[in-house]
C-alpha positions, 0 to 999 in steps of 0.5 A: 373491228374494235372501236378506234380513235379515228384521229389517232388511227389516221396519224399512226397509219400515215406515219407507218405507211410513209416510213414503210414499217415492215410490221404494217400490213394491209393486205395479208391474211391479217391485214386491215383489208384482207379479203375472203376468197371470191368464188362463183364470179366470172373472171371477166367481171372480177379481173377485166382489162381496160380499153387501150390504144386508139379506142381509149383516146377521148374524143373532144369538142364534138359528139363522137357518133359511136360509144366512146369516151368523150368530152363535150364543151358547153358551146358544142352539141347538136341543136334543134328548134322545138317550138320556141325552145332550143334543144341541144343534144349532148348524148345521143343513142349512137354516142351511148350504144342505145343506153341513155340520152341527154339533152338541154332545153333552153328558151324564154318566158312562156316557152312550153312543152305540152303534157306528155309521157314517155311510156317505156323510158325513165327520165330525170330533169335537172334545172340548170338556170332560170325559173321553170314550172314543171307539172308532174302527175297533176301537181305543178311546181315552181323550180329553179337551178339545182331542183330535180324531178324523177319521172318513171315511165308513164309519168305525165309531165309538162313544163313552161319556162317562166324566165328568159334564158331558162334551161333544164337538162333532160336525162332519159334511159334507152334511145327513143326519147331523142328520136321523138324530140328531133322529129318534133323540131328542126335542125339549126346551126347554133344555140340561138333562141328564136326571137319571134317563134310561137310558144305553141308546138304545132299538132302536126309536129307532136304527131310526128314525135309520137310516131318517131319515138317514145312521146305520148300526149297525156291530156289532163283529166282536170286543170292542175292547181296553182304552182307551188315552190319546191321545198321537199328535200326528202328522198323517197325510198320507193319507186314513183315520181317526185321532186326535190329542192336544190340541196335535198336528197340523201347525203353521204359525204360530198356525194348526194343521191337525188335518185337511188336504185329504189327510185329507178328500179336499178336503172340508174343513180343520179348523184350530185358531187360537191366540195372544195379544192383537192378532192377526187379520184385517180385513174380507174375504170368500171367494167359494167356501168357508165359514169357520165359527169355534167359540170355545174359549178367551179372547175372539175379537172377530168382525167381521160386516158392521160389527158386533163380535161377542165370541166366548167358549167355545162361541159359533159364528160362520158366514161363508158364501161372499161374506159380509164377516167378520174377527176379532181376538184379544183376550186373553193366550191365545185359541183357536178351531176353524175349519172351512173347506169346501171345502178350497181355502184350504189354501195360504194358511195354509201360506204365511202360517205358513212353508213346510214341515211342522210337528210340532204345537204343540211342534214348529216353526211360525213366520211373522210374526203376522197383521195387525189390523183397522183403524177401517174394518174393512179390515185395519189397517195397509194397506201403501202400496198399501192393504188392497185391494191386500194382499188382492189380493196374497194372492189372487194368491200361489198357487192352490188345488186347484181350479186357481184363485187363492186364494179371499180378497177385499177389500171391493168395496162401501162398508163399513157403519158400524163398531161402536166396539168393533171400532175402539177400541185402534188401534195405530200405522199404522207398526207395522201397515204393517210387520207387513203388509209382513212378510206380503209378505216371506213371499209372496215366498218369502224364507226366514223362521224356522219357530220359534214366535215369542216372542209365540206362545210366551208365549200358549201358556204360558197355554193351559188344561190339559184336566184343568181341564175335568173 
């Protein structure tokens, strides 16, 4: 496409879409989003159908015990005492079909997990609050809220909590890490941290862990050096262990990669999504990958098969393949972590946020803001061809590492009744259509600014400091 004036394009497109001018074509043979015919793609991948009926209704407030869409609030989960820490299991093997697990570990100053490795499970650590000392492969790092560590299989690591109430989240692939930690600890009824428990985990408990799951003690060949505060904000481009400071990673608009396919051998993507009120995506589903959301700041309004699900700090939302979901950012600053597995959707975020490599939250990002969900939950402000055509165009705008079109699909079946919390506050159709046409501009490859937008910059100025959570 030729170079266009972006502001004039959006204005013209919005007026044309809003007035329904017959000459404005998006999807015809000469339309902006015209796609070449697709060959060699199985129909169950190109045209899948979403889960519907009772199986699609989200389970709310408890662990589902089967691979289902569910929302788990911060005060719910399965609790285990591990030494002087409390492990809360948020996603277990039975909740994800053996695909992934998520747990948090909370404790007081001095609580520790000895040096160990997961030999067959890729792991990631996100600090939720407090100060934590994390050893990774012989280096010791002081980490605070928002800091991240990538731990490929076989990476020796250990942690020590350096403040009362410190907490980390541990994401692990497959299903054997949770079994190790549950064998190491004891069930308890709630989240209370034991007051007088020994920080040292008994050798007998560690031995049980190594027999029950993927946990292998890894004594250090030499003492590690003094801990160093994490400052790195550059995302590596190859596999291997690394740490990132809060705000680091590779930014594309409101989405920042903390781990890409190159870092995880395609097993998962780890993304931080942040922004001000209004951004989001309406009802859609993925046929071949999980999307799991872990709320950090503000309020993200999830959409789960017609139901509005407010997500605040510590709340978790799992959307397995073929389950309709969406989200909307509600407050002046919102942030959540997204764990996507496998990593076949990476190209979508790169395309939507501007092409090229970013430099963290302080670096360059960009791209137009995302659309919002409409009263029917389909993505408010569908362009002239409708929301279904918008998602179709996104799907066909690139290919994932598996060689197939991008894994995003609109609803194929009638939507369930919509929660009124989700539908209130709709903006004008004209403005929304213009925003979605800006996506079309990005897909077509028109050069766009990679600078952080003024709206996103205002939201980032309200981001809490890690020190506020000590």
